[in-house]
C-alpha positions in Angstrom: -33.7 -84.8 -95.9 -35.8 -82.1 -97.6 -39.0 -83.8 -96.7 -37.9 -83.9 -93.0 -36.8 -80.3 -93.0 -40.3 -79.3 -94.6 -42.1 -81.2 -91.8 -40.0 -79.5 -89.2 -40.7 -75.9 -90.7 -44.4 -76.7 -91.0 -44.5 -77.8 -87.4 -42.7 -74.8 -86.2 -44.8 -72.2 -88.1 -48.0 -74.1 -86.9 -46.8 -73.9 -83.3 -46.1 -70.0 -83.7 -49.5 -69.5 -85.3 -51.3 -71.6 -82.5 -49.5 -69.6 -79.8 -50.2 -66.1 -81.5 -53.8 -67.2 -82.0 -54.2 -68.4 -78.3 -52.8 -65.0 -77.1 -55.0 -63.1 -79.5 -58.1 -65.0 -78.4 -57.3 -64.3 -74.6 -57.1 -60.6 -75.3 -60.3 -60.5 -77.4 -62.0 -62.6 -74.8 -61.2 -60.1 -72.1 -62.3 -57.2 -74.3 -65.6 -59.0 -74.9 -66.0 -59.8 -71.1 -65.4 -56.3 -69.6 -67.0 -52.9 -70.4 -64.5 -50.1 -70.2 -63.6 -46.5 -71.2 -60.5 -45.7 -73.0 -58.7 -42.7 -71.2 -55.7 -40.8 -73.0 -53.2 -43.4 -71.9 -55.1 -46.0 -69.6 -58.3 -48.1 -69.2 -61.2 -47.6 -66.6 -63.2 -50.8 -66.3 -66.8 -49.9 -65.9 -68.6 -53.3 -66.0 -68.7 -56.9 -66.9 -70.9 -59.0 -69.3 -70.5 -62.1 -67.0 -71.2 -62.5 -63.4 -68.4 -65.2 -62.8 -65.2 -63.3 -63.0 -62.1 -65.3 -62.3 -59.6 -62.5 -63.0 -59.1 -58.9 -64.1 -56.8 -58.0 -67.0 -53.8 -55.9 -66.4 -54.3 -54.3 -70.0 -56.9 -53.9 -72.6 -56.3 -52.5 -76.1 -52.6 -52.5 -75.2 -53.3 -49.9 -72.3 -52.9 -50.6 -68.7 -55.9 -51.0 -66.6 -55.7 -48.3 -63.9 -59.1 -47.8 -62.6 -62.1 -50.0 -61.6 -65.2 -47.7 -61.6 -68.1 -47.7 -59.1 -69.9 -51.0 -59.4 -67.6 -52.4 -62.0 -67.9 -55.8 -60.8 -71.3 -55.6 -59.2 -72.9 -58.8 -58.4 -69.8 -60.7 -59.7 -68.1 -63.6 -57.9 -66.5 -67.0 -58.7 -66.2 -70.5 -57.3 -63.4 -69.5 -54.9 -64.8 -66.1 -53.9 -61.4 -64.8 -54.3 -60.0 -62.1 -56.8 -56.4 -60.8 -57.5 -56.2 -57.2 -58.5 -53.5 -56.6 -61.1 -50.6 -54.3 -60.3 -51.6 -51.8 -62.8 -54.8 -50.8 -60.9 -54.5 -47.5 -58.9 -58.2 -46.8 -58.0 -61.0 -49.1 -56.8 -64.4 -47.1 -57.1 -67.3 -47.1 -54.6 -69.2 -50.4 -54.2 -66.9 -51.9 -57.1 -67.1 -55.4 -55.9 -70.6 -55.1 -54.2 -72.3 -58.6 -54.2 -75.9 -59.5 -53.9 -78.1 -61.4 -51.7 -75.2 -62.7 -49.5 -72.8 -63.6 -52.3 -69.4 -61.8 -53.3 -65.9 -62.0 -53.1 -64.4 -62.6 -49.6 -60.8 -62.8 -50.5 -58.9 -60.0 -52.2 -55.3 -59.7 -53.1 -54.4 -56.0 -53.5 -51.2 -54.7 -55.2 -49.0 -51.9 -53.6 -50.0 -49.6 -56.5 -53.6 -49.1 -55.1 -54.1 -45.3 -54.1 -57.7 -45.2 -53.4 -60.6 -47.6 -52.2 -64.1 -46.2 -52.3 -66.9 -46.9 -49.9 -68.1 -50.5 -49.7 -65.7 -51.3 -52.5 -64.7 -54.8 -51.0 -66.5 -57.1 -48.7 -70.0 -56.1 -48.8 -73.3 -57.5 -50.3 -76.6 -55.9 -50.9 -80.2 -56.9 -50.3 -82.7 -54.8 -52.4 -85.6 -53.5 -50.3 -89.0 -53.5 -52.2 -92.0 -51.4 -51.5 -95.0 -51.7 -53.7 -92.8 -53.3 -56.4 -90.3 -50.5 -56.6 -86.5 -50.5 -55.4 -86.2 -47.9 -52.8 -82.8 -48.6 -51.8 -80.0 -51.2 -51.1 -79.5 -52.7 -47.7 -75.8 -53.2 -47.6 -74.1 -55.8 -45.2 -70.8 -57.0 -44.5 -69.8 -60.4 -45.9 -68.4 -63.1 -43.4 -64.8 -64.1 -43.1 -63.5 -61.3 -45.5 -59.7 -61.4 -45.8 -57.7 -58.7 -47.5 -54.1 -59.3 -48.6 -52.1 -56.4 -49.2 -49.1 -54.4 -48.1 -48.5 -52.8 -44.8 -49.0 -49.0 -44.5 -51.0 -48.8 -47.6 -54.6 -48.0 -48.3 -55.4 -51.8 -48.5 -54.4 -52.1 -44.7 -56.4 -49.0 -43.9 -59.4 -50.1 -45.7 -59.3 -53.4 -43.9 -58.8 -51.8 -40.4 -61.6 -49.2 -40.9 -64.0 -51.9 -42.2 -63.1 -54.6 -39.6 -61.9 -57.0 -42.1 -58.9 -59.4 -41.6 -55.7 -58.0 -43.0 -52.6 -60.1 -44.1 -49.5 -58.4 -45.0 -48.0 -59.8 -48.0 -44.6 -58.1 -47.5 -44.3 -59.9 -44.1 -45.5 -63.3 -45.4 -43.2 -66.2 -45.3 -42.8 -68.1 -48.5 -44.4 -71.7 -47.9 -46.2 -70.6 -44.8 -49.6 -71.8 -46.1 -51.2 -71.9 -42.8 -49.8 -68.6 -41.9 -48.7 -69.6 -38.4 -45.2 -67.9 -38.9 -43.2 -70.8 -39.8 -42.7 -73.5 -42.6 -43.6 -77.2 -41.5 -45.0 -80.3 -42.7 -48.4 -79.1 -41.8 -48.1 -76.5 -44.6 -47.5 -79.4 -47.3 -50.3 -81.3 -45.7 -52.8 -78.4 -45.9 -51.7 -77.5 -49.5 -52.2 -81.2 -50.6 -55.6 -81.3 -49.0 -56.6 -78.1 -51.0 -55.2 -79.7 -54.2 -57.3 -82.9 -53.7 -60.3 -80.6 -52.9 -60.7 -82.0 -49.5 -64.2 -80.4 -48.1 -63.9 -77.6 -45.8 -60.2 -77.0 -46.7 -59.1 -73.3 -46.7 -55.7 -71.7 -47.2 -55.1 -68.8 -44.8 -52.2 -67.6 -47.1 -52.8 -68.4 -50.6 -49.9 -66.3 -51.8 -47.4 -68.0 -49.7 -48.4 -71.3 -51.3 -47.7 -70.0 -54.7 -44.0 -71.0 -54.8 -44.1 -71.4 -58.7 -45.0 -67.7 -59.0 -47.5 -68.3 -61.7 -50.8 -67.0 -59.8 -52.4 -70.4 -59.4 -51.9 -73.5 -57.2 -51.0 -76.9 -58.5 -48.6 -79.9 -58.1 -45.6 -77.8 -59.0 -46.1 -75.7 -55.8 -46.4 -78.8 -53.6 -43.2 -80.2 -55.1 -41.4 -77.1 -54.4 -42.7 -77.0 -50.8 -41.6 -80.4 -50.2 -38.1 -79.7 -51.5 -38.0 -76.6 -49.3 -38.9 -78.8 -46.2 -36.3 -81.5 -47.2 -33.5 -78.8 -47.5 -34.3 -77.5 -44.1 -34.0 -81.0 -42.5 
């Protein structure tokens, strides 16, 4: 009995230590990836040591990330060309996500907390102009098929409208409406399943509506919940 209890305590302590170490490693990893300035009570991200950035932390050193400075994520992207801005962020600086040579993020999820978005901050890429080996300026162009997800009557919608980008209102989004046609049908489940199976040329017009499990990622749990939703409606 004592031996079994000792084994149980050892396993429990090991689990706690592993969980603690995992959380600590995630925080340390984020602090190693991003360059940032520590203000009085918040963080401003100024750059990244990597060019493949999957996500932006909502805090560093136990302080909220409130600002993304000019060119903070310059030349960055990822395999999905999609990025979600955390709800702590209020300011996105000029050319913050400016891509290079035709690359860059084309899908953005913006929280209602955003108060300011700078010039060419989202949806643009630059081509350097050279003359006699010297950079004389950047030729900035719009990326194709840019979609900005945000909230109606916010700076996100204003920025999308002024720059000619597609805007999808998250507050008007129907949960489960993956293809963004205004209703939830079997076609939404088929589309989500194709996405999860990595069927070529499959795109999700409304990524957020597919995240039924609310964990900021798409997987089989979301598909199961969508199927249960459709079954309940029939």
